[in-house]
Backbone as a printed PyTorch tensor [residue, N CA C, xyz], in Angstrom:
tensor([[[  0.9060,  -1.5180,  -0.1640],
         [ -0.4250,   0.4150,   0.2070],
         [  1.4530,   1.2440,  -0.0630]],

        [[  0.3320,   2.4620,  -0.3500],
         [  1.1580,   4.1060,  -0.2890],
         [  1.0700,   4.5790,   0.7600]],

        [[  1.2520,   5.6850,   1.2480],
         [  2.1260,   6.0270,   2.2980],
         [  1.0010,   7.1070,   2.3690]],

        [[  0.0180,   6.7380,   3.2490],
         [ -1.6120,   7.3150,   3.7030],
         [ -0.6930,   8.1710,   5.0930]],

        [[  0.6810,   8.2400,   5.0540],
         [  0.7180,   8.7770,   6.5330],
         [  0.3920,  10.7990,   5.6860]],

        [[  1.4770,  10.8690,   4.6010],
         [  2.3930,  12.0830,   3.4230],
         [  0.5560,  12.8740,   3.2030]],

        [[ -0.2510,  11.7590,   3.4800],
         [ -1.5110,  12.4010,   2.3670],
         [ -2.7740,  12.8080,   3.2620]],

        [[ -2.2180,  12.5020,   4.2860],
         [ -3.5050,  12.3800,   5.7780],
         [ -3.4000,  13.4350,   6.0660]],

        [[ -1.2380,  13.9750,   5.9030],
         [ -1.1250,  14.7680,   7.0220],
         [ -1.9730,  16.3080,   5.5770]],

        [[ -1.7160,  16.2390,   4.5690],
         [ -1.6440,  17.5100,   3.6860],
         [ -3.6130,  17.0410,   3.6430]],

        [[ -4.0610,  16.2070,   3.5990],
         [ -5.5070,  16.6240,   3.5620],
         [ -5.9440,  16.8950,   5.3510]],

        [[ -6.0210,  16.9340,   6.4790],
         [ -6.0300,  16.9260,   7.3300],
         [ -5.4860,  18.1520,   8.7450]],

        [[ -4.2540,  18.6660,   7.1320],
         [ -2.8780,  20.0240,   8.2870],
         [ -2.2100,  19.1260,   9.4360]],

        [[ -1.6500,  20.5510,   9.8840],
         [ -0.5220,  20.0680,  10.7840],
         [ -1.7800,  20.3360,  12.5750]],

        [[ -2.1890,  19.7530,  13.1170],
         [ -2.6370,  19.3530,  14.5230],
         [ -4.2480,  18.7660,  14.3330]],

        [[ -4.1980,  18.2500,  13.1120],
         [ -5.5340,  17.8660,  13.7250],
         [ -5.2480,  15.9530,  12.6270]],

        [[ -3.9860,  15.3950,  12.2360],
         [ -3.6670,  14.9980,  12.2740],
         [ -4.0230,  13.6290,  13.4520]],

        [[ -4.2560,  13.3990,  14.0780],
         [ -5.3080,  13.1480,  15.4830],
         [ -5.7090,  12.6480,  15.3550]],

        [[ -7.0900,  12.7660,  15.0100],
         [ -8.2990,  13.0200,  14.4360],
         [ -8.2380,  12.0410,  13.1790]],

        [[ -7.2500,  11.9660,  11.9730],
         [ -7.6410,  11.0680,  11.1750],
         [ -7.9950,  10.2100,  11.7740]],

        [[ -6.4610,   9.9630,  12.7050],
         [ -5.9490,   8.5250,  12.6240],
         [ -6.8090,   7.7840,  13.9960]],

        [[ -7.3990,   8.7640,  14.5340],
         [ -8.3780,   8.4380,  15.8020],
         [ -9.4690,   7.4420,  15.0450]],

        [[-10.2390,   7.5920,  14.3140],
         [-11.1180,   7.0850,  12.7900],
         [-10.3690,   5.8390,  12.4720]],

        [[ -9.1900,   5.8240,  12.1690],
         [ -8.2560,   4.8890,  10.7770],
         [ -8.9520,   3.1480,  11.1440]],

        [[ -8.5320,   3.7260,  12.9690],
         [ -7.7030,   2.7550,  13.9410],
         [ -9.4530,   1.4250,  13.6670]],

        [[-10.6500,   2.4250,  13.7900],
         [-11.9060,   1.7480,  13.5450],
         [-12.0510,   1.4190,  12.4530]],

        [[-11.1000,   1.5710,  11.4170],
         [-11.6370,   0.4840,  10.1580],
         [-12.3540,   0.9080,   9.2430]],

        [[-11.9150,   3.0360,   9.6140],
         [-12.0660,   4.7640,   8.0000],
         [-11.4290,   4.6020,   7.7110]],

        [[-11.9770,   4.8850,   6.5580],
         [-11.1630,   5.0830,   5.0140],
         [-11.3420,   6.3230,   5.1990]],

        [[ -9.8820,   7.1540,   4.3110],
         [ -9.8170,   8.7300,   4.7890],
         [ -9.9790,   8.2330,   2.1630]],

        [[-11.2660,   9.6750,   2.1490],
         [-11.7200,   9.7930,   0.9100],
         [-11.2220,  10.9530,   0.6510]],

        [[-10.3640,  11.5110,  -0.1710],
         [-10.0660,  13.3100,  -0.9490],
         [-10.5280,  13.3510,  -1.4920]],

        [[-10.1160,  14.0170,  -2.3410],
         [-10.6840,  15.0500,  -4.0620],
         [-12.3500,  14.6260,  -4.7120]],

        [[-12.6250,  14.1800,  -3.2960],
         [-14.2990,  12.9850,  -3.6190],
         [-15.3890,  14.7410,  -4.3930]],

        [[-16.6420,  13.5250,  -4.4700],
         [-17.4140,  13.9720,  -4.8930],
         [-18.7060,  13.0000,  -4.8710]],

        [[-20.3230,  14.0210,  -4.5580],
         [-21.3720,  13.2440,  -4.2600],
         [-21.4240,  13.3910,  -5.9090]],

        [[-22.8000,  11.8550,  -5.4710],
         [-23.3970,  11.6910,  -7.2500],
         [-24.8800,  11.3590,  -6.5170]],

        [[-25.9660,  11.4610,  -7.4060],
         [-27.0960,  10.7490,  -6.8760],
         [-28.1730,  10.4750,  -7.9840]],

        [[-28.6580,   9.7810,  -8.5140],
         [-30.0450,   9.1770,  -9.0270],
         [-31.1700,  10.5330, -10.0000]],

        [[-31.1430,  10.8310,  -8.9760],
         [-32.2960,  12.0240,  -8.7780],
         [-33.2270,  12.5450,  -9.7820]],

        [[-33.6650,  12.6850, -10.7470],
         [-34.4990,  13.2280, -11.5080],
         [-35.9060,  13.4870, -10.8290]],

        [[-36.8150,  15.2880, -11.4250],
         [-37.5840,  15.2360, -11.3470],
         [-39.3030,  14.0310, -10.6840]],

        [[-38.3400,  13.4350, -11.8200],
         [-39.1300,  11.5020, -12.2130],
         [-39.1560,  10.5440, -10.8450]],

        [[-37.6290,  10.9710, -10.4330],
         [-37.7610,   9.5870, -10.0510],
         [-37.7420,   9.7080,  -8.4710]],

        [[-39.4690,   9.0370,  -7.9120],
         [-39.6520,   8.5000,  -6.2560],
         [-38.1470,   7.9710,  -5.4200]],

        [[-39.1710,   9.1490,  -4.7070],
         [-38.0360,   9.1230,  -3.4230],
         [-38.1010,   7.7320,  -3.2410]],

        [[-38.1400,   6.6390,  -2.5510],
         [-37.6270,   5.4520,  -2.0990],
         [-36.2490,   4.9230,  -3.6170]],

        [[-36.2210,   5.9390,  -4.8380],
         [-35.5010,   5.0870,  -5.3810],
         [-33.7600,   5.3900,  -5.4560]],

        [[-33.9410,   7.5100,  -4.9720],
         [-33.1120,   8.0300,  -4.9440],
         [-31.4920,   7.3260,  -3.8460]],

        [[-31.0040,   7.6410,  -4.8490],
         [-29.4190,   6.5650,  -4.5630],
         [-28.6130,   7.9870,  -4.8280]],

        [[-27.6480,   8.2630,  -3.9150],
         [-26.3370,   9.1450,  -2.9800],
         [-25.4260,   7.8480,  -3.7710]],

        [[-24.2320,   8.0890,  -3.7890],
         [-22.8050,   7.4180,  -4.1270],
         [-21.2670,   8.6820,  -3.8490]],

        [[-20.3500,   8.3440,  -3.7550],
         [-19.8390,   8.4140,  -3.8490],
         [-17.8440,   8.4430,  -4.8670]],

        [[-17.5370,   9.8480,  -5.4300],
         [-15.8260,   8.4200,  -5.8430],
         [-15.1280,   9.5710,  -5.0660]],

        [[-13.5730,   9.3690,  -4.9700],
         [-13.0840,  10.1920,  -4.3920],
         [-11.9280,   9.2050,  -4.6240]],

        [[-10.1230,   9.4810,  -3.9950],
         [ -9.1180,   9.2590,  -4.0980],
         [ -8.8290,   8.3860,  -2.8230]],

        [[ -9.3010,   7.3090,  -2.1640],
         [ -9.0260,   6.4600,  -0.6110],
         [ -7.5410,   6.3410,  -0.2960]],

        [[ -7.5890,   6.6320,   1.5560],
         [ -6.5870,   6.2700,   1.7910],
         [ -6.8870,   5.2130,   2.8930]],

        [[ -5.8490,   4.7490,   2.7270],
         [ -5.9340,   3.6940,   4.5230],
         [ -7.1830,   2.5280,   3.6010]],

        [[ -7.9440,   2.5100,   2.8380],
         [ -9.1400,   0.7660,   2.4220],
         [ -8.1760,  -0.3120,   2.3620]],

        [[ -8.1610,  -1.4860,   2.7780],
         [ -7.5710,  -2.8270,   2.7040],
         [ -7.3700,  -3.2480,   1.9110]],

        [[ -8.6150,  -3.1310,   0.7520],
         [ -8.5150,  -3.2290,  -0.9020],
         [ -7.8240,  -3.1080,  -2.2850]],

        [[ -7.4110,  -1.8410,  -1.1390],
         [ -7.2120,  -0.7420,  -2.2720],
         [ -5.5610,   0.2350,  -2.0950]],

        [[ -4.9410,  -0.0750,  -3.0020],
         [ -3.9170,   1.4310,  -3.5190],
         [ -3.6850,   2.8910,  -2.8990]],

        [[ -3.3240,   3.5030,  -1.4930],
         [ -3.5210,   4.1970,  -0.9010],
         [ -3.6530,   5.1560,  -3.1700]],

        [[ -4.7700,   6.5050,  -2.5420],
         [ -4.8990,   7.0280,  -3.7310],
         [ -5.1500,   6.5770,  -4.9400]],

        [[ -6.1600,   5.3390,  -5.0800],
         [ -7.3760,   4.5500,  -5.5830],
         [ -8.4920,   5.3580,  -6.0010]],

        [[ -8.7650,   5.9390,  -7.3130],
         [ -9.8430,   6.3450,  -7.6500],
         [-11.4200,   5.1750,  -7.6930]],

        [[-12.2100,   5.4890,  -5.9790],
         [-12.5530,   4.5820,  -6.2470],
         [-14.3430,   4.9860,  -6.3130]],

        [[-15.7280,   4.1500,  -6.1980],
         [-16.8930,   4.5680,  -6.7760],
         [-17.3230,   3.9280,  -5.2760]],

        [[-17.8330,   4.7010,  -4.7580],
         [-18.3280,   4.1500,  -3.7030],
         [-20.4730,   2.7800,  -3.6560]],

        [[-20.3870,   1.5450,  -2.6880],
         [-21.5930,   1.7520,  -2.8810],
         [-22.4660,   2.9950,  -2.4230]],

        [[-23.1890,   2.5670,  -2.3420],
         [-24.9220,   3.9600,  -2.6790],
         [-24.4670,   3.2790,  -0.8080]],

        [[-24.3560,   5.0010,  -0.4950],
         [-23.7640,   5.6760,   1.2910],
         [-25.4850,   5.2590,   1.9520]],

        [[-25.5700,   5.0390,   2.4790],
         [-26.9630,   4.7920,   4.2090],
         [-26.6620,   6.1620,   5.2260]],

        [[-25.7940,   5.5270,   5.2860],
         [-25.5730,   7.6150,   6.2190],
         [-24.9130,   8.6770,   6.4130]],

        [[-24.9070,   9.6090,   6.5260],
         [-24.5920,  10.5530,   7.1740],
         [-24.1620,  11.1990,   8.1020]],

        [[-22.3470,  12.0670,   8.7180],
         [-22.4520,  11.9580,  10.0800],
         [-21.4450,  13.1440,  10.0140]],

        [[-21.2180,  14.9930,  10.2050],
         [-20.7340,  14.9280,   9.7430],
         [-19.6110,  14.9300,   8.8820]],

        [[-18.3030,  15.3080,   8.1250],
         [-17.2760,  14.4110,   8.2490],
         [-17.0830,  12.5010,   7.7190]],

        [[-17.9270,  12.5650,   8.0630],
         [-17.9430,  10.7880,   8.3680],
         [-18.4940,   9.8440,   7.7470]],

        [[-18.8500,   9.5910,   6.0310],
         [-19.3190,   9.1590,   5.7580],
         [-19.8510,   6.9680,   5.5470]],

        [[-20.7570,   6.5590,   6.0420],
         [-21.0050,   5.2280,   6.0620],
         [-21.2160,   4.8990,   4.2930]],

        [[-21.3490,   3.5280,   4.4880],
         [-21.4540,   2.5610,   3.3800],
         [-21.9910,   1.5750,   3.9480]],

        [[-22.9880,   0.7390,   2.8620],
         [-23.3270,  -0.8370,   3.0070],
         [-22.1280,  -1.5450,   3.3280]],

        [[-21.3220,  -1.0980,   3.1700],
         [-19.4710,  -1.9520,   3.2410],
         [-18.6830,  -1.0210,   3.6250]],

        [[-18.4400,  -0.0050,   4.5510],
         [-17.3240,   1.2220,   4.3130],
         [-17.7170,   2.1070,   5.0990]],

        [[-16.4180,   2.8630,   6.3230],
         [-17.4020,   4.0460,   6.8400],
         [-16.1730,   4.6540,   5.9360]],

        [[-15.8120,   6.2730,   5.5930],
         [-15.3700,   7.4160,   4.8640],
         [-15.1330,   8.5020,   6.1340]],

        [[-14.0950,   9.0310,   6.1950],
         [-13.6360,   9.6230,   6.5210],
         [-13.8040,  10.4930,   5.4720]],

        [[-13.9100,  12.3060,   5.1020],
         [-13.5930,  12.8960,   4.6700],
         [-13.3230,  14.4390,   4.1640]],

        [[-12.2230,  13.6570,   3.6590],
         [-10.9740,  14.7340,   3.4600],
         [-11.5350,  16.1970,   2.4850]],

        [[-10.8230,  16.1110,   1.2550],
         [-10.7110,  17.5890,   0.4150],
         [-11.6320,  16.9640,  -0.2060]],

        [[-12.7420,  17.4980,  -0.2940],
         [-13.5590,  18.1380,  -1.9150],
         [-12.9890,  18.2330,  -2.8440]],

        [[-12.8710,  17.3380,  -3.7530],
         [-12.6890,  17.8560,  -5.1420],
         [-13.8240,  19.2910,  -5.5080]],

        [[-12.1020,  20.5910,  -6.2900],
         [-12.7300,  22.2080,  -6.4620],
         [-13.9100,  22.0390,  -7.5830]],

        [[-13.9200,  21.0520,  -8.5330],
         [-14.9860,  21.1620,  -9.2510],
         [-16.6990,  20.4330,  -9.0470]],

        [[-16.0140,  19.9910,  -7.9590],
         [-17.6700,  20.0710,  -8.0050],
         [-19.3570,  20.0300,  -7.6750]],

        [[-18.4940,  21.4060,  -7.1050],
         [-19.3180,  22.0390,  -6.7410],
         [-20.8680,  22.3480,  -7.5440]]])
């Protein structure tokens, strides 16, 4: 795997590393350069709306650091923690053109 420590320092900044590493020990993965996606249209039934994310992962057990992934559907979001059915992510920096 790649160098998670170097990338996490850039994402969380000096003095904030402890916050990221507290989560990593619990199986969380850092998602950098992320963007939210949805299948919602004016005609999509509310129960059929799905949201997922893309971004570069760091600290993921199945992917090398910096690998671009598309998550499974998001099941919950609390602050900077996003959970899917399979993985809990901590959000780093949003990609600049995502807005």
